[in-house]
N, C-alpha and C positions, 0 to 999 in steps of 0.2 A: 255242476257249478255251485259254489259255496253260497250259503244264505248271506244276505247283505248284513244282517245283524252280526253274524259270526265274523264276517270280514272286518267290520268296524271294531268289534271287541278285540280281535286279534291285533289290529293296528294299534289300538290304544295300549294294549299290553306290551307290544314291542317298542313303542315310544318310550314308555317308562323304563323298559329294560336297557335300551340304548341311550337314554337321556337325549332323545331326539325331538325336533320340532318340525312341524309340517307347514310350509309356506305355499300358498296357492295364488296364482295370478287371477285377476278379475275375469279373464276369459275362459277359465277352466269350467269343466262340467259342474253343474249344481251340487252333485253329491260330493265331488272332490273339494269344492269350496266349503261345504258344510263340515267336512272332517278336518279342515285345516285349522291350525292355531292362529294363523294370521292370513288375511287376504288383502291384496293390494296391487299396485303397479310394480313393475320390474325393479326399479331402483329402490322404492320404498321397502320392498321385501328384502332386498339385499342389505339395506341399512338395519332392518329388523333382525337380520341374521347376525349382524355385528353385535347388537345390543343383548341378544339372548345369551344365557349361560349354557345352552345345549351343546352337546359334543357333536351331534349329527343334525344336518340340515337336509330335509327331504324337500326339494324344490319342484313343485308341480307347475311347470311352465315349459319353456323351450330352452335350448342349450346355452344361448348367450346370457340368459338370466342366471342360470346355475354357475356360469363362468364368473359373473359379476359378484355373486356371493363368495366364490372361491378367491377372487381378487382381494375382497375386503375382509375375509375371514380365513386366511390360510391355515390357521391352526385347527379348524374344524373340518369334519368330513362332510362333503357336499354330495348328495345323491340326486341324480335325475332319473325319475322312475322309468321313463321311456327314452332309450338311447337315440332313437330316430326322431325325436321331437326337435326339429330344427326351425329356423326362421328363414323363409325365402328371401325377405328383404336383406337380412344380414348376409346371406350368401351371394348377394348381388355386388359385392365389393371385395376385392382381393388386394393383397399387399403390393404386388407387382404393378397392377393397373393404377393404384393410388399413388405409388411412387412416380409413375409417368406423369400424372397430373400435377403433382408437387413440383416436379422439374419444370413443368410448363408455366407454373405460377409460383416462382421461388419466394416472392414476398408475401404470399398469402398465408393466413393462419388456417389450420385444419380443425374444423369443428366436427365432432363425431357424435351422432345420435347414440344413445346407450343401447339401442337396438342393433348392436353390431358385435362382432367377435372380439375376444380379448386381444387377438393378433392385430386387428384393425385399431382398437383403442390405443394400443401401444405405439402406433404410428402417428397419432394425432396430438394436437396441442392441448385440446380440452374437449370434454364430453358435454352433452346437454340432454335434457329430457324434453318431452313435448310441452311441459309446463314452463320450463325456464329457458327454452332455446332463444327467445328474443333477448332476454337479459344477458345470456352468455355472449351472444354475438355483439351486443352493445358494450360489453365490458372489455372487449379486445381493442388494442391500439391499431391493428392492421385495418386497412381500408378494403382489402380483398379477402374473402372468406371462401375456402373450399368446404362445402357442406356435404357430409356423407352419412348414410347412404340414401336417405329419403328425399326425393326431389319435391314431393308435395309439402313436407314440413319445411324444407329449405325455401320454397317459393313463398309459403305463408310468412316466414320470418322476414323475407325480403321486403315485404310491404311495410315493415316497421323500422327500417333503417335505410340510411343512404349508402351503406357499404355495398360493394359489388359482391353478390353471392353467386359463386360457381357451384351449381347443384349437380350432384351425382345422378346418373340415370337409374336410380333404384326406387322401389316403392313397395308398400305393403299390398299384396294382391287382394286381401279382404277389404281394405278400405278403398283401394283404387277402383274396385268394380262398382262402387256406388256412383250414381249419375244424378244429374239435376232432375231428370224425369222422375227418378225415384222419390225425391224430396217433394216435388210438385204433387205427385199422386198421394203420398203420405199426408200432406197438408190438406188435400181435398178430403180425404177420409177422416182426418182428425183436425178440424179447423180450429179448435180451441187449444191445441197442443203447441208447446214451444219446441223448436227443433235445436237440439244440442249436438254439435258435430266435433269429432276429433280432428286435429290438424293434419293427420295422415291422409285425410280425404283430398280429392281433387279440388282445385280452386272453384270450379263451377258449383260444387256442393257447398263449400264454405261460404260462398257468397249469398247463399240462401238461408244460412244458419242464424238463429237468434243469438247463439253464443257458441264460440269455438273454444273447447276445453279439453284438457287431458282426461284420462279416465277418473283420476282422483278429483279433478275439477268438476267433472259431470256429477260425480257422487255428492260433492259438497254443495253444488249449485241446486241440484234437485231437492236436497234436504232443507236448504235455507229458503227456497223460493216459495212465494205464495201460490204459484201456479199449481194446478192439480193434474195436468196431462203433459206428457213429454214424448216426442219422437226422438229416438236415440241413434245417432249416426256414428256408431262404432261396432265392434264385434258383439254379437248378440249375448254372449255370456255375461256381460255387465248387467243385463236386465234382472238376473237373478238377485244379485245383491241390492240393486236399486229397489226392487219390489219388497225385499225382506226389510230394508231400512225405512221404507216409506209405504206402509200398508194402506194408507189413505189416498195414495196417488196412483195414477195409471201411466204405464210406460209401453211404448209401441216400438217394434222393430222398424227401422227404415226399410229393411228387406229381409224376408225370411231366409235369404241366401247369404246373409252377412255372417258367415261362420268361417273361422280359421280351422281347417282340418288338423293342423299340427297342435293347436291348443286343446283339441278334443281327443288326442291319442291317449292321454293319461286317464286311467280309471282307478277305481278303488282297488281292484286286483293288482294294478301296477304299483300302487303305493304299498300294498301289502308285500309284494315280491321285493320291492326295494328294501324294505326293513328286514325281511326274512333273510335275504341274501347279501345285504349291504352293497347293492348295485343300483345304478351305474355310477361309479365314483367320478366326479369332475375335478380335474386338476389343471393348473395353469403353470407352465414353466416359470421359474422365479424371475428370470430376466424380463420376460414378457409381463408377468404379474406386476412388477415394480413400475414398469413404464406405464402400463394401463392404469395403475392406481394413481399415478401422478396426474393423468388426465381427468380421472374422477375427482381427485382432491381439488384440483383447480376449479372444477365446476361447483363443488360444494362450497367454495370460498366466495362465489359470486353472490352479491346482495341483490335481492328483488328490487326493481324499479317501477313495477306496474302493479 
């Protein structure tokens, strides 16, 4: 096994050689986050890929994230270090099943969470993130909304609109496993801590939250808050960045089991292999890319109202 310092030095050398940039999602392993040029949420990283002048994007995340980067930056080479890094929630919706529901609700607009494949994005009217989902739904003229693939986020959004939300039966296994009992126990153990929850959690968990926020929202809130202790209701990888950015504050897992296995597949060795062998290249067929980009562009044009 190679020495960690040797791996990092080799990665940095290959980055310069290939004019590459490394993007890491907030849920990645700490050492992968630390080697990255930029760390953030899936859409923010894809937008960062657009802005960089790098020729190669090494996306440390899961497949739909690398696809989003390829959709927005088709002229760049996008590498996913682990080809089997998929997203269970994104895999819970397919084009044929979605088309069936669209036929059932012909007057409904289809809102697609960015945590979905390029193929699904291409079949939707507009995309959304966990941070702007409410604004996206409010921006639409239609009174009926088919919301895919996350039923928990869709249900959360339904509380802020009079529109009929037809939720897909998909969910993030990592967030969906969190229960109200976990929150109650954590609050008993840390009575002075605020509970910050991601909207991919069940309603019973969100009802107990002090704030419901995206990963970026959690980071910003923790940084600006006067509070000194926080219970974090999302994938545990976020605590690495939270602790780095707020050394004077304490952060607690909601549960030690709140871990996404797919987000933890990528290692420093994976990143090194990606740069050494230029694999695994993520591409999106042009027709699909253009349609998916339309849905993303419509989302980016929506103004915040909250």
